[in-house]
py3Dmol code that shows the C-alpha trace and the ligand (Angstrom):
import py3Dmol

protein = """\
ATOM      1  CA  MET A   1      75.108  90.727  77.077  1.00  0.00           C
ATOM      2  CA  VAL A   2      73.368  90.359  80.772  1.00  0.00           C
ATOM      3  CA  ILE A   3      75.904  89.398  83.199  1.00  0.00           C
ATOM      4  CA  PRO A   4      74.850  88.155  86.653  1.00  0.00           C
ATOM      5  CA  ALA A   5      76.932  89.248  89.636  1.00  0.00           C
ATOM      6  CA  ILE A   6      77.906  87.216  92.485  1.00  0.00           C
ATOM      7  CA  ASP A   7      79.317  89.143  95.245  1.00  0.00           C
ATOM      8  CA  ILE A   8      81.097  87.474  97.977  1.00  0.00           C
ATOM      9  CA  ARG A   9      81.536  88.545 101.653  1.00  0.00           C
ATOM     10  CA  GLU A  10      82.925  86.148 104.366  1.00  0.00           C
ATOM     11  CA  GLY A  11      82.380  83.205 101.996  1.00  0.00           C
ATOM     12  CA  GLN A  12      78.597  83.992 101.144  1.00  0.00           C
ATOM     13  CA  CYS A  13      76.769  85.399  98.191  1.00  0.00           C
ATOM     14  CA  VAL A  14      75.458  88.864  99.236  1.00  0.00           C
ATOM     15  CA  ARG A  15      74.380  92.110  97.947  1.00  0.00           C
ATOM     16  CA  LEU A  16      75.065  95.561  99.742  1.00  0.00           C
ATOM     17  CA  TYR A  17      73.034  98.693  99.397  1.00  0.00           C
ATOM     18  CA  GLN A  18      75.252 101.312  97.829  1.00  0.00           C
ATOM     19  CA  GLY A  19      78.253  99.219  98.537  1.00  0.00           C
ATOM     20  CA  GLU A  20      78.258  99.817 102.081  1.00  0.00           C
ATOM     21  CA  ILE A  21      79.429  96.941 104.398  1.00  0.00           C
ATOM     22  CA  GLY A  22      76.810  96.200 107.082  1.00  0.00           C
ATOM     23  CA  THR A  23      73.916  96.393 104.554  1.00  0.00           C
ATOM     24  CA  GLU A  24      74.447  92.790 103.420  1.00  0.00           C
ATOM     25  CA  THR A  25      71.473  90.521 102.315  1.00  0.00           C
ATOM     26  CA  ILE A  26      72.525  87.032 102.015  1.00  0.00           C
ATOM     27  CA  TYR A  27      71.199  85.275  99.142  1.00  0.00           C
ATOM     28  CA  TYR A  28      73.139  82.127  98.967  1.00  0.00           C
ATOM     29  CA  GLU A  29      75.388  80.758 101.816  1.00  0.00           C
ATOM     30  CA  LYS A  30      77.441  79.123  99.061  1.00  0.00           C
ATOM     31  CA  PRO A  31      78.114  81.146  96.212  1.00  0.00           C
ATOM     32  CA  VAL A  32      78.619  78.222  94.111  1.00  0.00           C
ATOM     33  CA  ASP A  33      74.855  77.473  94.395  1.00  0.00           C
ATOM     34  CA  ALA A  34      74.345  81.007  92.923  1.00  0.00           C
ATOM     35  CA  LEU A  35      76.447  79.927  90.183  1.00  0.00           C
ATOM     36  CA  LYS A  36      74.794  76.697  89.339  1.00  0.00           C
ATOM     37  CA  HIS A  37      71.355  78.556  89.500  1.00  0.00           C
ATOM     38  CA  TRP A  38      72.357  81.387  86.906  1.00  0.00           C
ATOM     39  CA  LEU A  39      74.109  78.518  84.943  1.00  0.00           C
ATOM     40  CA  SER A  40      71.066  76.296  84.841  1.00  0.00           C
ATOM     41  CA  LEU A  41      69.022  79.486  83.383  1.00  0.00           C
ATOM     42  CA  GLY A  42      71.840  79.817  80.534  1.00  0.00           C
ATOM     43  CA  ALA A  43      73.999  82.556  81.713  1.00  0.00           C
ATOM     44  CA  LYS A  44      77.284  82.806  79.727  1.00  0.00           C
ATOM     45  CA  ALA A  45      79.142  85.241  81.930  1.00  0.00           C
ATOM     46  CA  ILE A  46      79.263  85.696  85.477  1.00  0.00           C
ATOM     47  CA  HIS A  47      80.854  88.779  87.150  1.00  0.00           C
ATOM     48  CA  VAL A  48      82.326  87.760  90.554  1.00  0.00           C
ATOM     49  CA  VAL A  49      83.372  90.509  93.255  1.00  0.00           C
ATOM     50  CA  ASP A  50      85.461  89.568  96.155  1.00  0.00           C
ATOM     51  CA  LEU A  51      84.227  92.203  98.448  1.00  0.00           C
ATOM     52  CA  ASP A  52      86.434  91.415 101.218  1.00  0.00           C
ATOM     53  CA  ALA A  53      89.478  91.499  99.110  1.00  0.00           C
ATOM     54  CA  ALA A  54      88.220  94.992  97.577  1.00  0.00           C
ATOM     55  CA  LEU A  55      87.894  96.230 101.175  1.00  0.00           C
ATOM     56  CA  GLY A  56      91.278  94.921 102.106  1.00  0.00           C
ATOM     57  CA  ILE A  57      90.019  92.741 104.938  1.00  0.00           C
ATOM     58  CA  GLY A  58      90.561  89.297 103.530  1.00  0.00           C
ATOM     59  CA  ASN A  59      89.776  87.279 100.524  1.00  0.00           C
ATOM     60  CA  ASN A  60      87.602  84.500  99.150  1.00  0.00           C
ATOM     61  CA  LYS A  61      90.218  82.822  96.842  1.00  0.00           C
ATOM     62  CA  ALA A  62      89.179  79.272  97.508  1.00  0.00           C
ATOM     63  CA  VAL A  63      85.478  80.203  96.724  1.00  0.00           C
ATOM     64  CA  ILE A  64      86.433  81.824  93.507  1.00  0.00           C
ATOM     65  CA  LYS A  65      88.635  78.925  92.565  1.00  0.00           C
ATOM     66  CA  ASN A  66      85.778  76.389  93.137  1.00  0.00           C
ATOM     67  CA  ILE A  67      83.441  78.810  91.090  1.00  0.00           C
ATOM     68  CA  VAL A  68      85.930  78.715  88.058  1.00  0.00           C
ATOM     69  CA  ALA A  69      86.205  74.999  88.360  1.00  0.00           C
ATOM     70  CA  VAL A  70      82.493  74.514  88.377  1.00  0.00           C
ATOM     71  CA  ALA A  71      81.629  77.030  85.596  1.00  0.00           C
ATOM     72  CA  GLY A  72      84.327  75.096  83.430  1.00  0.00           C
ATOM     73  CA  LYS A  73      83.508  75.904  79.870  1.00  0.00           C
ATOM     74  CA  LYS A  74      79.881  76.657  80.295  1.00  0.00           C
ATOM     75  CA  ALA A  75      80.487  80.422  81.128  1.00  0.00           C
ATOM     76  CA  ASP A  76      83.191  82.888  81.216  1.00  0.00           C
ATOM     77  CA  ILE A  77      84.221  84.097  84.761  1.00  0.00           C
ATOM     78  CA  GLN A  78      85.229  87.549  85.439  1.00  0.00           C
ATOM     79  CA  VAL A  79      86.589  88.396  88.928  1.00  0.00           C
ATOM     80  CA  GLY A  80      87.093  91.879  90.464  1.00  0.00           C
ATOM     81  CA  GLY A  81      87.958  93.008  94.147  1.00  0.00           C
ATOM     82  CA  GLY A  82      91.452  93.232  95.632  1.00  0.00           C
ATOM     83  CA  ILE A  83      93.466  92.648  92.270  1.00  0.00           C
ATOM     84  CA  ARG A  84      96.007  95.137  93.335  1.00  0.00           C
ATOM     85  CA  THR A  85      99.288  93.541  91.837  1.00  0.00           C
ATOM     86  CA  SER A  86      99.979  91.877  88.478  1.00  0.00           C
ATOM     87  CA  GLU A  87     100.887  88.636  90.238  1.00  0.00           C
ATOM     88  CA  ILE A  88      97.314  88.470  91.584  1.00  0.00           C
ATOM     89  CA  ALA A  89      95.969  88.853  88.139  1.00  0.00           C
ATOM     90  CA  ASN A  90      98.257  86.154  86.753  1.00  0.00           C
ATOM     91  CA  GLU A  91      97.411  84.091  89.427  1.00  0.00           C
ATOM     92  CA  LEU A  92      93.676  84.315  88.488  1.00  0.00           C
ATOM     93  CA  LEU A  93      94.058  84.135  84.973  1.00  0.00           C
ATOM     94  CA  ALA A  94      96.098  80.976  85.372  1.00  0.00           C
ATOM     95  CA  MET A  95      93.265  79.562  87.172  1.00  0.00           C
ATOM     96  CA  GLY A  96      90.868  79.963  84.436  1.00  0.00           C
ATOM     97  CA  VAL A  97      89.513  83.197  84.996  1.00  0.00           C
ATOM     98  CA  LYS A  98      88.706  84.842  81.601  1.00  0.00           C
ATOM     99  CA  ARG A  99      88.983  88.625  82.546  1.00  0.00           C
ATOM    100  CA  VAL A 100      90.283  90.239  85.638  1.00  0.00           C
ATOM    101  CA  VAL A 101      88.450  93.409  86.823  1.00  0.00           C
ATOM    102  CA  LEU A 102      90.634  96.138  88.500  1.00  0.00           C
ATOM    103  CA  SER A 103      90.045  99.686  89.824  1.00  0.00           C
ATOM    104  CA  THR A 104      92.077 100.693  92.874  1.00  0.00           C
ATOM    105  CA  ALA A 105      95.413  99.349  91.558  1.00  0.00           C
ATOM    106  CA  ALA A 106      94.687 101.067  88.170  1.00  0.00           C
ATOM    107  CA  VAL A 107      94.028 104.220  89.873  1.00  0.00           C
ATOM    108  CA  LYS A 108      97.278 103.790  91.756  1.00  0.00           C
ATOM    109  CA  ASP A 109      99.383 103.046  88.907  1.00  0.00           C
ATOM    110  CA  PRO A 110      97.662 102.951  85.481  1.00  0.00           C
ATOM    111  CA  THR A 111     100.771 100.929  84.140  1.00  0.00           C
ATOM    112  CA  ILE A 112      99.326  97.575  85.895  1.00  0.00           C
ATOM    113  CA  VAL A 113      96.839  97.858  83.012  1.00  0.00           C
ATOM    114  CA  SER A 114      99.297  97.956  80.231  1.00  0.00           C
ATOM    115  CA  GLN A 115     101.438  95.222  81.894  1.00  0.00           C
ATOM    116  CA  ILE A 116      98.365  92.943  82.091  1.00  0.00           C
ATOM    117  CA  SER A 117      97.222  93.891  78.582  1.00  0.00           C
ATOM    118  CA  ASN A 118     100.596  93.343  77.058  1.00  0.00           C
ATOM    119  CA  GLU A 119     101.180  89.972  78.773  1.00  0.00           C
ATOM    120  CA  HIS A 120      97.804  88.429  78.457  1.00  0.00           C
ATOM    121  CA  GLY A 121      96.004  90.516  75.834  1.00  0.00           C
ATOM    122  CA  SER A 122      93.479  93.606  76.228  1.00  0.00           C
ATOM    123  CA  GLU A 123      90.534  91.271  76.245  1.00  0.00           C
ATOM    124  CA  THR A 124      91.632  89.772  79.649  1.00  0.00           C
ATOM    125  CA  ILE A 125      91.444  93.247  81.569  1.00  0.00           C
ATOM    126  CA  ILE A 126      88.323  95.089  82.540  1.00  0.00           C
ATOM    127  CA  VAL A 127      88.792  98.379  84.152  1.00  0.00           C
ATOM    128  CA  ALA A 128      85.972  99.002  86.902  1.00  0.00           C
ATOM    129  CA  LEU A 129      85.292 102.791  86.908  1.00  0.00           C
ATOM    130  CA  ASP A 130      82.835 102.973  90.124  1.00  0.00           C
ATOM    131  CA  GLN A 131      81.541 106.425  90.012  1.00  0.00           C
ATOM    132  CA  LYS A 132      79.794 108.898  92.472  1.00  0.00           C
ATOM    133  CA  ALA A 133      79.008 112.347  91.164  1.00  0.00           C
ATOM    134  CA  GLY A 134      81.377 111.585  88.209  1.00  0.00           C
ATOM    135  CA  LYS A 135      84.390 110.769  90.347  1.00  0.00           C
ATOM    136  CA  VAL A 136      86.113 107.329  90.625  1.00  0.00           C
ATOM    137  CA  GLN A 137      85.662 105.561  93.993  1.00  0.00           C
ATOM    138  CA  VAL A 138      88.312 103.072  95.234  1.00  0.00           C
ATOM    139  CA  LYS A 139      89.149 100.615  98.149  1.00  0.00           C
ATOM    140  CA  GLY A 140      85.749  99.016  98.201  1.00  0.00           C
ATOM    141  CA  TRP A 141      84.158 102.536  97.666  1.00  0.00           C
ATOM    142  CA  THR A 142      85.326 103.829 100.768  1.00  0.00           C
ATOM    143  CA  GLU A 143      87.682 106.563  99.207  1.00  0.00           C
ATOM    144  CA  ASP A 144      87.029 109.130  96.610  1.00  0.00           C
ATOM    145  CA  SER A 145      90.088 109.062  94.070  1.00  0.00           C
ATOM    146  CA  GLY A 146      89.017 112.624  92.853  1.00  0.00           C
ATOM    147  CA  LYS A 147      89.503 111.440  89.579  1.00  0.00           C
ATOM    148  CA  ASP A 148      87.053 112.415  86.820  1.00  0.00           C
ATOM    149  CA  VAL A 149      85.384 109.171  85.385  1.00  0.00           C
ATOM    150  CA  PHE A 150      85.831 110.616  81.827  1.00  0.00           C
ATOM    151  CA  GLU A 151      89.442 111.758  81.841  1.00  0.00           C
ATOM    152  CA  PHE A 152      90.342 108.592  83.662  1.00  0.00           C
ATOM    153  CA  GLY A 153      88.585 106.194  81.281  1.00  0.00           C
ATOM    154  CA  SER A 154      90.473 107.873  78.434  1.00  0.00           C
ATOM    155  CA  ILE A 155      93.700 107.184  80.187  1.00  0.00           C
ATOM    156  CA  MET A 156      92.615 103.574  80.753  1.00  0.00           C
ATOM    157  CA  VAL A 157      91.870 103.283  77.033  1.00  0.00           C
ATOM    158  CA  GLU A 158      95.554 104.392  76.236  1.00  0.00           C
ATOM    159  CA  ASN A 159      96.884 101.987  78.677  1.00  0.00           C
ATOM    160  CA  GLY A 160      95.326  98.943  76.952  1.00  0.00           C
ATOM    161  CA  ALA A 161      92.054  98.343  78.909  1.00  0.00           C
ATOM    162  CA  GLY A 162      89.919  95.779  76.813  1.00  0.00           C
ATOM    163  CA  SER A 163      86.536  97.309  78.258  1.00  0.00           C
ATOM    164  CA  ILE A 164      85.418  99.251  80.969  1.00  0.00           C
ATOM    165  CA  LEU A 165      82.724  98.596  83.686  1.00  0.00           C
ATOM    166  CA  LEU A 166      81.081 101.756  84.777  1.00  0.00           C
ATOM    167  CA  SER A 167      79.248 101.373  87.819  1.00  0.00           C
ATOM    168  CA  ALA A 168      77.062 103.827  89.521  1.00  0.00           C
ATOM    169  CA  VAL A 169      77.756 103.620  93.134  1.00  0.00           C
ATOM    170  CA  GLU A 170      74.565 105.527  94.392  1.00  0.00           C
ATOM    171  CA  ALA A 171      72.258 103.276  92.184  1.00  0.00           C
ATOM    172  CA  ASP A 172      73.928  99.974  93.220  1.00  0.00           C
ATOM    173  CA  GLY A 173      71.143  97.849  94.938  1.00  0.00           C
ATOM    174  CA  ALA A 174      69.064 100.830  95.039  1.00  0.00           C
ATOM    175  CA  PHE A 175      66.640 100.133  92.263  1.00  0.00           C
ATOM    176  CA  THR A 176      66.596 103.866  91.048  1.00  0.00           C
ATOM    177  CA  GLY A 177      67.590 102.715  87.574  1.00  0.00           C
ATOM    178  CA  PRO A 178      70.893 102.898  85.878  1.00  0.00           C
ATOM    179  CA  ASP A 179      72.772 106.250  85.380  1.00  0.00           C
ATOM    180  CA  PHE A 180      71.735 106.472  81.855  1.00  0.00           C
ATOM    181  CA  GLU A 181      73.081 109.817  81.205  1.00  0.00           C
ATOM    182  CA  THR A 182      76.622 109.379  82.515  1.00  0.00           C
ATOM    183  CA  THR A 183      76.650 106.070  80.917  1.00  0.00           C
ATOM    184  CA  SER A 184      75.595 107.437  77.508  1.00  0.00           C
ATOM    185  CA  ARG A 185      78.083 110.271  77.598  1.00  0.00           C
ATOM    186  CA  PHE A 186      80.748 107.598  78.593  1.00  0.00           C
ATOM    187  CA  ILE A 187      80.159 105.324  75.610  1.00  0.00           C
ATOM    188  CA  GLU A 188      80.501 108.190  73.405  1.00  0.00           C
ATOM    189  CA  THR A 189      83.875 109.132  74.926  1.00  0.00           C
ATOM    190  CA  VAL A 190      85.744 105.780  74.772  1.00  0.00           C
ATOM    191  CA  ASN A 191      86.087 103.637  71.966  1.00  0.00           C
ATOM    192  CA  ILE A 192      86.118 100.415  73.841  1.00  0.00           C
ATOM    193  CA  PRO A 193      83.293  98.314  75.014  1.00  0.00           C
ATOM    194  CA  VAL A 194      81.377  99.579  78.053  1.00  0.00           C
ATOM    195  CA  LEU A 195      79.686  97.410  80.645  1.00  0.00           C
ATOM    196  CA  ALA A 196      77.033  99.112  82.911  1.00  0.00           C
ATOM    197  CA  ALA A 197      76.239  98.225  86.531  1.00  0.00           C
ATOM    198  CA  GLY A 198      74.217  99.540  89.171  1.00  0.00           C
ATOM    199  CA  GLY A 199      70.526 100.525  89.607  1.00  0.00           C
ATOM    200  CA  THR A 200      68.983  98.081  86.844  1.00  0.00           C
ATOM    201  CA  ARG A 201      65.421  97.390  87.947  1.00  0.00           C
ATOM    202  CA  ASN A 202      63.689  95.728  84.864  1.00  0.00           C
ATOM    203  CA  LEU A 203      63.949  94.586  81.182  1.00  0.00           C
ATOM    204  CA  GLU A 204      63.042  98.113  80.037  1.00  0.00           C
ATOM    205  CA  ASP A 205      66.439  99.490  81.761  1.00  0.00           C
ATOM    206  CA  ILE A 206      68.428  96.685  79.999  1.00  0.00           C
ATOM    207  CA  ALA A 207      66.911  97.500  76.630  1.00  0.00           C
ATOM    208  CA  LYS A 208      67.613 101.281  77.040  1.00  0.00           C
ATOM    209  CA  LEU A 209      71.359 100.388  78.096  1.00  0.00           C
ATOM    210  CA  ARG A 210      71.648  98.351  74.911  1.00  0.00           C
ATOM    211  CA  GLU A 211      69.901 101.075  72.896  1.00  0.00           C
ATOM    212  CA  ILE A 212      72.580 103.755  74.197  1.00  0.00           C
ATOM    213  CA  GLY A 213      75.296 101.215  73.166  1.00  0.00           C
ATOM    214  CA  ALA A 214      76.440  99.524  76.309  1.00  0.00           C
ATOM    215  CA  ALA A 215      78.300  96.251  75.383  1.00  0.00           C
ATOM    216  CA  GLY A 216      76.594  94.490  78.476  1.00  0.00           C
ATOM    217  CA  VAL A 217      75.237  95.012  81.813  1.00  0.00           C
ATOM    218  CA  VAL A 218      76.171  93.395  85.254  1.00  0.00           C
ATOM    219  CA  ILE A 219      73.001  92.756  87.330  1.00  0.00           C
ATOM    220  CA  GLY A 220      72.737  91.923  91.133  1.00  0.00           C
ATOM    221  CA  LYS A 221      69.865  92.523  93.090  1.00  0.00           C
ATOM    222  CA  ALA A 222      66.962  92.435  90.622  1.00  0.00           C
ATOM    223  CA  LEU A 223      68.010  88.899  89.676  1.00  0.00           C
ATOM    224  CA  TYR A 224      68.235  87.987  93.353  1.00  0.00           C
ATOM    225  CA  GLU A 225      65.022  89.377  94.197  1.00  0.00           C
ATOM    226  CA  GLY A 226      63.220  87.740  91.166  1.00  0.00           C
ATOM    227  CA  ARG A 227      62.446  91.322  89.704  1.00  0.00           C
ATOM    228  CA  ILE A 228      64.164  90.420  86.331  1.00  0.00           C
ATOM    229  CA  ASP A 229      63.664  86.867  85.005  1.00  0.00           C
ATOM    230  CA  LEU A 230      67.327  85.869  83.746  1.00  0.00           C
ATOM    231  CA  VAL A 231      65.995  83.550  81.015  1.00  0.00           C
ATOM    232  CA  THR A 232      63.793  86.572  79.376  1.00  0.00           C
ATOM    233  CA  ALA A 233      66.914  88.909  79.992  1.00  0.00           C
ATOM    234  CA  LEU A 234      69.118  86.628  78.163  1.00  0.00           C
ATOM    235  CA  GLN A 235      67.224  87.237  75.132  1.00  0.00           C
ATOM    236  CA  PHE A 236      68.909  90.470  74.966  1.00  0.00           C
ATOM    237  CA  ASN A 237      72.237  88.674  74.231  1.00  0.00           C
ATOM    238  CA  GLU A 238      70.728  87.490  70.960  1.00  0.00           C
TER     239      GLU A 238
END
"""
ligand_1 = """\
22
AMZ
O 80.250 97.194 96.779
C 81.318 97.412 97.029
N 81.808 98.202 98.185
C 82.453 97.292 95.996
C 82.422 96.588 94.901
N 81.344 96.246 94.238
N 83.655 97.700 96.269
C 84.444 97.395 95.054
N 83.566 96.852 94.242
C 84.185 96.031 93.070
C 84.064 96.975 91.706
C 84.957 96.276 91.055
O 84.583 95.119 90.310
O 82.863 97.334 91.164
O 85.253 95.496 93.140
C 86.002 95.714 91.916
C 87.134 96.606 92.161
O 88.204 96.248 93.302
P 89.600 96.888 93.509
O 90.221 96.263 94.426
O 90.393 96.658 92.160
O 89.263 98.392 93.741
"""
view = py3Dmol.view(width=600, height=400)
view.addModel(protein, "pdb")
view.setStyle({"model": 0}, {"cartoon": {"style": "trace"}})
view.addModel(ligand_1, "xyz")
view.setStyle({"model": 1}, {"stick": {}})
view.zoomTo()
view.show()
């Protein structure tokens, strides 16, 4: 499953380099236009990140609400960034978001995962493990939690995560290729679907991720820069 990413910063659709604020490239002034574009090419799922909320410097709730409304039944919308309480998760799920993506809150208190999983079903919750040198990064990737991605991944499974999004921070927006080694080992470690993100450059990378057992891949820059043609990439969904 190929999932285009829409990262939102100050109301606009951007991409960062290695997640660092200040490195933004603006691709769409209105994120909903990015959505319409990916929908027109056949995307069935979209990964939305509220970067301001992840960094704790605001939020883009109105934009996300509009994205969910425009997507309607055409595509599943998953949303991450700044979901630090179960109330925020409840609000998004009530809005029509299919899956909430949590990282910082899950690191702080793993029971938020079991709470959401028990209330809404495990399929509604993705735990994002954004790793740098095998350690989980939090708060918009500004803080190293010190937690080992493999150990913490297993704890998330025990707490009822429906799937894990494993991101390689250093590969993000860098076109260096996905971190196949860590991703592959991680897939062997947990018994739930694993989505991969970060560094995807081309169709070969997608094929290889699929080969090692990734359930999906979240792609940003390569789609926005036209290095990967979404229509062709979506054939991997079949
Ligand atoms: O690019 C970044 N600096 C960044 C980013 N893409 N920081 C966080 N995030 C994403 C994570 C995950 O989807 O990949 O935000 C979500 C986690 O947010 P939080 O607020 O739960 O830690």
